[in-house]
C-alpha positions in Angstrom: -0.2 0.1 0.0 2.9 2.2 0.9 4.3 1.4 -2.6 1.1 2.3 -4.6 1.1 5.5 -2.9 4.2 6.4 -3.6 3.8 5.4 -7.2 1.0 7.8 -7.3 2.9 10.6 -6.0 5.7 10.1 -8.5 3.4 9.8 -11.6 1.1 13.4 -10.2 4.9 14.7 -10.0 5.7 14.0 -13.1 2.5 15.1 -14.7 2.7 18.7 -12.3 6.2 19.2 -13.8 5.2 18.5 -17.5 3.0 21.1 -16.9 4.9 23.6 -15.3 7.7 23.4 -17.9 5.3 23.4 -20.9 6.2 27.0 -21.3 9.8 26.8 -21.4 9.7 23.8 -23.7 7.6 25.8 -26.4 9.7 28.8 -26.4 12.9 26.6 -26.3 11.4 25.3 -29.7 13.8 26.5 -32.9 12.3 29.0 -34.8 13.2 28.5 -38.8 13.6 31.2 -40.7 14.1 31.2 -44.6 15.5 34.0 -46.3 17.0 35.4 -49.2 20.8 34.3 -49.4 21.8 38.1 -49.8 20.3 38.7 -45.8 23.1 35.7 -44.2 25.6 38.8 -43.2 23.0 40.9 -42.0 20.5 38.5 -40.8 23.5 36.3 -38.7 23.7 39.2 -36.7 20.4 39.9 -36.2 19.4 36.5 -35.1 21.9 36.0 -32.3 21.0 39.3 -30.8 17.7 38.1 -30.9 18.7 34.5 -29.4 20.6 36.3 -26.6 17.8 38.7 -25.7 14.7 36.3 -25.6 16.5 32.7 -25.5 14.6 31.6 -28.3 16.5 29.4 -30.3 16.7 30.2 -34.2 17.8 28.3 -37.1 18.4 30.4 -40.4 17.4 28.8 -43.8 19.5 30.6 -47.0 19.0 30.3 -50.7 17.9 31.8 -53.7 14.3 33.0 -53.0 12.5 30.9 -55.9 14.0 27.5 -54.2 13.1 28.8 -50.6 9.5 29.4 -51.8 8.8 26.3 -53.5 10.3 24.4 -50.7 7.6 26.1 -48.6 4.8 25.2 -50.8 6.3 21.7 -50.3 5.5 21.6 -46.7 9.3 22.8 -45.5 8.9 23.5 -42.1 9.7 27.6 -42.4 8.1 29.9 -39.9 9.1 32.8 -41.6 10.1 33.7 -44.9 12.2 36.9 -46.1 12.2 36.9 -49.7 14.6 39.2 -52.2 11.5 40.3 -54.1 7.9 40.4 -54.1 7.5 37.7 -56.7 7.9 34.6 -54.9 6.1 36.1 -52.0 3.4 36.4 -53.8 3.1 33.1 -54.9 3.1 31.8 -51.2 0.2 34.3 -50.8 -1.8 33.1 -53.4 -1.3 29.6 -52.4 -2.2 30.2 -49.0 0.9 29.7 -47.4 1.6 32.9 -45.6 -0.4 34.8 -43.2 -1.1 37.8 -45.6 -1.8 40.1 -42.4 1.4 39.8 -41.2 3.8 40.5 -44.4 5.4 43.6 -44.9 8.0 45.1 -47.2 11.0 44.9 -44.7 14.1 46.2 -46.7 15.4 47.7 -49.7 18.8 47.5 -51.6 20.6 48.3 -54.8 22.8 46.6 -57.4 26.6 46.9 -58.2 29.0 45.6 -60.9 31.8 44.1 -58.6 35.5 42.8 -59.8 38.2 41.3 -58.0 41.0 44.1 -58.4 41.0 47.6 -57.7 39.2 49.1 -60.7 39.9 52.9 -59.5 37.6 55.6 -59.6 33.8 53.8 -59.1 31.4 55.3 -61.7 27.7 54.4 -62.9 26.5 52.1 -65.8 25.5 53.9 -68.6 24.5 52.8 -72.2 28.3 53.5 -73.3 29.9 50.9 -70.5 32.5 48.9 -72.0 31.0 45.4 -70.3 32.8 43.3 -73.1 35.6 44.8 -72.6 35.8 45.1 -69.4 35.3 41.0 -68.8 38.5 40.4 -70.8 37.3 37.2 -72.5 35.8 35.9 -69.0 32.3 35.6 -67.6 29.8 37.8 -65.7 28.6 36.0 -62.6 25.2 36.6 -61.9 22.4 34.4 -60.0 20.1 33.1 -62.7 18.5 35.7 -64.8 15.2 34.2 -65.3 14.2 33.0 -61.7 16.2 34.7 -58.7 15.9 38.4 -58.0 19.2 39.7 -58.0 19.6 37.6 -61.6 16.3 39.3 -62.8 16.6 42.8 -61.5 20.4 42.3 -63.1 18.6 41.0 -66.3 16.2 43.8 -66.4 18.7 46.4 -65.9 21.1 45.4 -68.6 18.4 45.2 -71.4 17.1 49.1 -69.9 20.6 49.9 -70.6 21.0 48.3 -74.4 24.1 46.0 -72.9 22.1 42.5 -72.5 22.3 41.5 -76.0 26.1 41.7 -76.0 27.3 40.3 -73.2 24.2 37.3 -72.9 26.1 34.7 -74.3 29.1 35.4 -71.5 27.0 35.1 -68.7 27.9 32.5 -65.6 24.4 31.8 -63.9 24.9 30.5 -60.6 21.7 29.3 -57.7 21.7 32.7 -56.0 23.5 35.9 -55.4 26.3 34.8 -52.6 27.6 32.0 -55.5 27.8 34.7 -57.6 29.6 37.0 -55.4 31.8 33.6 -54.4 32.7 33.3 -58.4 34.3 36.8 -58.6 36.0 36.7 -54.8 37.9 33.6 -55.9 38.7 34.9 -59.3 36.7 32.3 -61.3 35.0 35.2 -62.5 36.4 38.7 -63.7 33.1 40.5 -63.0 29.8 39.8 -61.2 26.7 41.8 -60.9 25.5 41.4 -56.7 23.9 43.8 -54.5 25.4 46.6 -52.8 25.2 44.6 -49.5 27.2 41.5 -50.9 29.9 43.6 -52.0 30.4 45.1 -48.6 30.5 42.1 -47.2 33.0 40.3 -49.0 36.9 41.8 -48.2 37.9 40.0 -51.7 36.0 42.5 -54.4 35.8 46.0 -55.3 32.7 48.0 -56.9 33.5 48.9 -59.9 30.5 50.5 -61.0 26.9 50.9 -59.3 23.9 50.1 -61.5 21.4 53.2 -62.1 18.3 52.4 -59.6 16.0 53.7 -62.2 17.4 50.8 -64.5 15.1 48.0 -62.9 11.9 47.4 -60.7 12.6 48.9 -57.5 14.1 45.9 -55.1 12.0 45.0 -51.9 12.3 42.8 -49.5 9.1 41.2 -48.3 8.8 39.3 -45.1 5.8 37.5 -43.5 4.9 34.9 -40.9 4.0 31.3 -43.0 0.7 29.6 -42.0 3.0 27.3 -39.6 4.0 29.7 -37.6 3.0 30.8 -34.4 3.7 33.4 -31.7 7.2 33.0 -31.8 7.1 33.8 -35.5 5.3 36.8 -34.8 7.5 38.4 -32.1 10.6 37.5 -34.8 9.1 39.3 -37.5 8.2 42.6 -35.1 11.7 42.4 -33.8 13.2 42.7 -37.4 11.4 45.7 -38.1 12.7 46.9 -34.7 15.5 49.7 -34.0 18.1 47.2 -33.1 17.6 45.0 -36.0 17.1 47.8 -38.7 20.3 49.6 -37.5 22.2 46.6 -38.6 20.7 45.7 -41.4 21.5 50.1 -42.6 25.1 49.1 -41.3 25.0 46.2 -43.8 24.1 48.9 -46.6 20.4 47.9 -46.9 17.6 51.0 -47.3 15.1 50.9 -44.8 11.3 51.4 -45.7 11.3 55.1 -44.8 14.2 56.0 -46.9 
C-alpha cells in the first residue's frame, strides 16, 4: 500500500512537472527562418542578438528566393520567410502558405558591378559602358537571370541600358547571389552583378560600378509569417522591424522602408 501511494505521488509529480515546464519547452523550440541568401551577413547578426535577448533558438536557412518559396509550397517547416523580391512572396500568398496579415516590406537594396581587382574610380553604368571589354574574355557572374531576384533585377537593368544582348552569351549563372559573389571573390569570374550589401560583406571584391536604380524595378524584401508559424514567429518578425535589427541592416548597406 505504501509502494502504491509512492507510485501515485511520483506520477502526479511527473504530470505537474510537465505542466510547469510546458511554457519553457515551447520557448525552447527552434524558430525556423527561410531567407534570401543576400541577407546572410546581416541576418546572422540580428538572429544572434535576438537569441541573446529572448532565449529563443533561431535556425536560419539561406538560398535563392525561388528555391525557398518552392520548399515552403512543398511543406518545408519554415516559420518566417524573407524574400528578395515580391514575386516569390506573391506565389506563397496566392497559394495560402503565408499569413497575409503579417506581410511587410522589410528592406530595400541596390545593384553593383563588382570585380576582384581594384578598378580605380567607381563609375555608374550607362549605355556606353564597355562591359564586354571589362570582362577581358571572361564571364559575368550573376544569379539565375530568369528566376532568382538578383538575376532578374540585373538582367532587367542590362536590358534597359542596352547591354544585355552583347553580354548574354558571357554570363555564368548560379543558384543565388552569394554564389555569384563567390565566383568573383575567388577569381573564377572577372566581374559579377550583386547587391551592394554583398559587396560590403566580401573583402575580396571591389565595386567597379553602380547600376542606376532607375534601370530596374525597385528592389524590395518582403517578409511574412507562414501558416505554420505561431506567436514566436510573429514576435521575431516584429523584432526585424525594430530599431536594433534595422540599425544592423542599415550598417550592412540595406535601405529601410522610410528611406
